[in-house]
C-alpha positions as CSV (number, residue, x, y, z in Angstrom):
1,M,-4.1,-20.7,-2.4
2,I,-3.3,-24.1,-4.6
3,R,0.4,-25.0,-4.0
4,Y,1.7,-27.2,-7.4
5,A,4.5,-29.5,-7.9
6,L,5.7,-28.5,-11.0
7,A,9.1,-29.6,-13.2
8,C,10.6,-28.2,-16.5
9,D,11.3,-30.0,-19.6
10,A,14.7,-30.4,-17.9
11,G,13.5,-32.5,-15.4
12,H,14.0,-30.0,-12.6
13,D,11.1,-30.1,-9.9
14,F,9.7,-27.1,-7.9
15,E,6.8,-26.0,-6.0
16,S,4.9,-22.8,-6.4
17,W,1.7,-21.3,-4.8
18,F,-1.2,-19.7,-6.9
19,P,-4.4,-17.9,-6.3
20,S,-6.5,-20.3,-8.1
21,S,-6.3,-23.1,-10.9
22,G,-7.4,-20.5,-13.4
23,S,-4.8,-18.1,-12.2
24,Y,-1.7,-21.0,-12.5
25,D,-3.2,-21.3,-16.6
26,A,-3.1,-17.7,-17.2
27,Q,0.4,-17.3,-16.0
28,L,1.6,-20.5,-17.6
29,A,-0.1,-19.3,-20.8
30,R,1.7,-15.7,-20.8
31,G,4.7,-17.8,-20.0
32,L,5.1,-16.7,-16.4
33,V,5.9,-19.5,-14.7
34,A,9.5,-20.5,-15.1
35,C,12.0,-23.3,-13.7
36,P,14.2,-21.5,-11.1
37,H,17.0,-23.7,-11.4
38,C,17.2,-23.0,-15.3
39,G,14.6,-20.7,-16.7
40,S,12.6,-22.7,-18.9
41,T,9.0,-21.9,-19.2
42,A,8.3,-25.3,-20.5
43,V,7.0,-26.6,-17.3
44,E,4.4,-28.7,-16.5
45,K,2.0,-30.3,-13.0
46,R,3.2,-33.3,-11.7
47,L,1.3,-35.4,-9.1
48,M,1.4,-34.0,-5.8
49,A,-0.4,-35.6,-2.2
50,P,-3.2,-33.3,-1.2
51,S,-2.2,-31.7,2.3
52,L,-5.7,-32.0,4.1
53,G,-6.1,-30.5,7.7
54,R,-7.7,-31.8,10.4
55,K,-10.7,-30.7,12.6
56,G,-9.8,-29.1,15.7
57,N,-11.5,-31.1,18.1
58,A,-10.9,-34.4,16.6
59,A,-8.7,-36.5,18.9
60,S,-4.7,-37.0,18.1
61,P,-4.4,-40.7,17.4
62,A,-2.0,-42.3,19.6
63,P,1.8,-42.4,18.1
64,A,2.6,-45.8,16.3
65,E,5.6,-47.5,17.7
66,T,7.9,-46.7,14.9
67,P,12.2,-46.7,14.5
68,A,14.0,-43.6,15.2
69,Q,14.0,-41.9,11.9
70,E,16.1,-38.7,10.8
71,V,14.7,-35.6,10.9
72,L,15.8,-33.2,8.1
73,P,15.4,-29.4,8.2
74,P,13.2,-28.0,6.0
75,A,14.0,-27.2,2.3
76,P,15.2,-23.3,1.0
77,P,12.4,-22.0,-0.4
78,Q,13.2,-21.6,-4.2
79,P,13.1,-18.4,-6.3
80,V,10.4,-18.5,-8.9
81,A,10.7,-16.4,-11.8
82,I,7.6,-14.3,-12.6
83,L,8.9,-12.2,-15.7
84,S,9.4,-14.0,-19.0
85,E,12.7,-13.6,-20.1
86,R,11.0,-10.9,-22.7
87,E,9.4,-8.9,-20.2
88,Q,12.8,-8.8,-18.6
89,A,14.7,-7.9,-21.5
90,V,12.1,-5.0,-22.1
91,R,12.3,-3.5,-18.4
92,A,16.0,-3.5,-18.9
93,M,15.8,-1.6,-22.8
94,L,13.4,0.8,-20.5
95,R,15.7,1.7,-17.4
96,A,18.6,2.1,-20.2
97,V,16.5,4.5,-22.1
98,R,15.4,6.5,-18.7
99,E,19.0,6.1,-17.6
100,Q,20.5,7.9,-21.0
101,V,18.1,10.4,-20.9
102,T,18.7,11.3,-17.0
103,K,22.6,11.4,-17.7
104,T,22.4,13.3,-21.2
105,A,19.1,15.8,-20.8
106,D,18.7,18.8,-18.6
107,Y,16.3,18.3,-15.9
108,V,13.8,21.3,-15.9
109,G,11.3,20.2,-13.4
110,P,7.8,21.3,-13.5
111,A,9.0,24.1,-15.8
112,F,9.0,21.5,-18.6
113,A,6.1,22.8,-20.9
114,E,7.6,26.4,-20.5
115,E,10.9,25.1,-21.6
116,A,9.7,23.1,-24.2
117,R,8.1,26.2,-25.9
118,K,10.9,28.2,-25.7
119,I,13.3,25.8,-27.7
120,H,10.6,25.1,-30.0
121,Y,10.0,28.7,-31.1
122,G,13.9,29.4,-31.1
123,E,13.7,31.7,-27.6
124,A,16.3,29.6,-26.3
125,D,19.1,27.1,-27.5
126,H,18.0,23.8,-28.4
127,R,18.8,20.9,-26.2
128,S,17.7,17.7,-24.5
129,I,15.3,18.5,-21.5
130,Y,13.2,16.3,-19.3
131,G,10.7,17.3,-16.5
132,E,6.9,17.2,-15.3
133,A,4.0,17.8,-17.2
134,D,0.3,17.6,-16.4
135,G,-2.0,16.3,-19.3
136,A,-3.4,19.5,-20.1
137,E,0.3,20.9,-20.5
138,V,0.7,17.8,-22.4
139,R,-2.2,18.0,-24.6
140,A,-1.4,21.6,-25.7
141,L,2.2,20.9,-26.3
142,I,1.0,18.2,-29.0
143,E,-1.3,20.4,-30.3
144,E,1.0,23.3,-30.7
145,G,3.4,20.5,-32.6
146,I,6.0,20.2,-30.1
147,E,7.4,16.8,-30.2
148,I,7.5,15.3,-26.6
149,A,8.2,11.8,-25.3
150,P,7.2,10.2,-21.8
151,L,10.0,9.7,-20.0
152,P,9.5,5.5,-19.3
153,I,8.7,4.6,-15.9
154,V,10.4,1.1,-14.8
155,P,8.5,-0.5,-12.2
156,D,10.3,-1.2,-8.9
157,D,12.5,-4.5,-9.4
158,R,10.6,-6.2,-6.6
159,N,7.5,-6.3,-8.4
């Protein structure tokens, strides 16, 4: 893992961890690296002192005589946006579509293919439905000319 000191075009400084320098470059190119303060994706690396560990068997140097200094608690971790504004908007639209369908359509569960056929052939009243169907059932419905569409699955907000 690599920790980078970063800054946005508005002058906000922040840090973020990346699996590799290539990962940072790829995420930056896709607009996934954003300022946690203002959301700007115009981000650049800042000069940062390397953090080097010392050998476990090396003797600790004697503490130098220094005046007492105020010890500050560590700063709380800053949030880092991993989704661009566009990706967040797309997820919001998918979520809205899914919510609209589940509010206004009838859930028919695993009987979806059978019920879709009944509606298509006039054996049942026309209405909006949603449910489950496996790949073979979906292909068969499409081959019969029955219009269907997958219900969008919105990734969990924590991802």
